[in-house]
N, C-alpha and C positions, 0 to 999 in steps of 0.2 A: 801611554803605550797601548796599541791595540792588542787584543788577545793576551794570553798568559805568557809567562816566562818560557814556556815550553814551545811556543809557536815557532821561533826560529829553528829549533831541533826538529820538530815535526816536518817543517818544510824542507830542511836539509836532508832528511832521511829518504825523501823521494828520489835523490840523486846519488845515493850511496853505491847503487849497483850499475854495472855496465848493461847494455842491452843483452849481453851474453849472461848476465847474472853473476858477473865477478864483482867482488867488493872493490871499491876504487879508493885509493889511498887518501887523497885530499878531501873528498866529501866526507869520508869516514871520520877523519881527524877533525873536520869542521864541526860535525854533530857532537863529538865528544867535547869540543871547545865550548859549544853552545850550552852545554850542561853546567860548565863552571859557574856562571852566574846564578844558576839555581842552587848550587852548592853553597854559594857565598851566603844565602839567606838562612843557612843553617848555622851561621856564626862559627865560633872557635871550635865548636864540636867537629867541624869537618875540615879544619885547616890542614890536618895531616893528609887526608884524602885529596884535597885540592892540590897541595904541593906535590903529591905523588903523581896524580893525573896530569897536572901541567908539565912536570918533568918528562914524563913518558911521551906526551904529545910532542914536546919540542925535540926529543931524540929521533922520534920517527919522522917528524917533519923536516928536520935538517938532512936526514938520509934521503928523503923524498926529493928535497930541493938540489941535492947533489947530482941527481940524474932523473928529472921528472918523467921523461920518456920510459926509462928502464923500470922505474918504480911506481908507475901509474897505478898498477894493481897492488893492492894491500900485501898480498902473500909473497910477491916477488922478492921482497926484502928478506923474508925468511928463507926463501929457497936459496938465495945467494949465500946466506950465512950457513946454511945446512951444508951445501956444497963445499964451502970453505972450512967446515967443521969449526965454526965459530958460534954457532946458534946458542950454545949454553953458557957463554960468557956472560957475566953480570951486567956489562954495559953494552950487550947486543941488542939490536932492534927487535929480535925475537923476544927477548926478556922484557923489552919495553912494551911490546904488543900484548904479551901474556898478562903482565900486571895492569895495563890499561884496561883490558878486557875484564879482569877480575875486579878492578874498581868499579867499573861500569855495571857489572853483575850485581854488586853491593847496591849501587844507585837505584837500579831497576827494582831490586827486592825491597828497598827502603820505600819506594814509592807504592809498590804493591801492598805492602803492609799498611801504609797510610790509607789506601783506599778500603782495604779488606777489615781493618780494625780500627774503626773510628773512635773507639773508646780508649785506645791505648795513648799513653804519654809518649811524646817524641822520642824521649831516651830509650823506651822500650821498643819502639818502632825501629830505631837505628841499631839497638843492641841485637834484637832478633835477626835483623838483616845481616848484621856482621857475623853472627854466630853460624848462619847458614852459608854464607859466601867466603869471606876473607880468613876467618879465624883459623881454619885448618892449614893455611899456608903460612901463617904468622908464627914466629917463635914466641917465647914468654914475654919478652920485653915489648914487642911491638903489640902483642895482645894486651898487656897491662896499660900501655899508653892509651890505646884504643878504648878500652873499657872506661878509663877515667874521662876521656874526651866525650864519650856519649852522654855522660851526665850533665854536660853543658848545653845539650840540645835545647832549642827554644821551645815555647809553647806552641802545641799543634795548630790551634786556631789561628794564632798570630801569623804562623808560617804560611798556612793556606791563604789567609788574607793577602799577604805580601806577594805571594807567587801568582795569585789569581788574576791580578790586573783586570782587564776588562772582559775576559773570556770565561769559558765554561771550563773551569780548572780540573774537574773530576774527569770530564770526557777527554781532555788533553792529557792527563796523567795515564789514564787507561790506554789511550792510543799510543803514547810514547812507550809504555811497558810492552805492549802487544807487538808493536813494530820492531823495537830495538833488540828485544830478547833473541828473536831467531838469528839476528845478525851476530850477536855475540856467541850464540851457540855454534854458528858456523866457524867462528874463530877457534873455539875450543876443539871443534871436531878436526879442523885443519892441523892445528898444534898437536892434537892427540895422535894424528896420523903419522907425525914424525917424532913421536915419543917425547914431545916437549910441553905437555900440559901439566905436568906434576911438579914443576920446580918449586922449591920453597924459597922464602925470603932468606 
């Protein structure tokens, strides 16, 4: 494989926005999907995250496929649900987008930690990222399950070797974090504008 496991996501991010600067549904979901193989390399520690991310991608993708023209722009799904007063339902696409964005926040933070704290064990990299992003939205049970899972994280060096492929892994990770974070922040800002950014699990 040419390049690192981040290469497809980096390529995909070039197409996430329309010429008008709006986030497009399909390219955004594609980038999230391209992160799943990266999470895979973190082994069973991340199986919870992977299941959660996969489920939310599927939920949003199904909605998009029901009316591709209507839901070409990511936020159109939320706007439809807000108008119908269905945005706060646990099976809403709004909820799906919120949790997908939060899971991606966690992943970005995890890789940022990996770059900034090369002496940290992978379990610490994961736990610190979790504490900073997802923990405040999780109840006691989800939080405990997560804390146990983090202890199963692989060795940092091995992980970097596996995801590095034939590319410059550090450059790709830094690029990924720098490019994807503003997109996620835009999602939060949009959801917060509708009072939908603080829903708990």
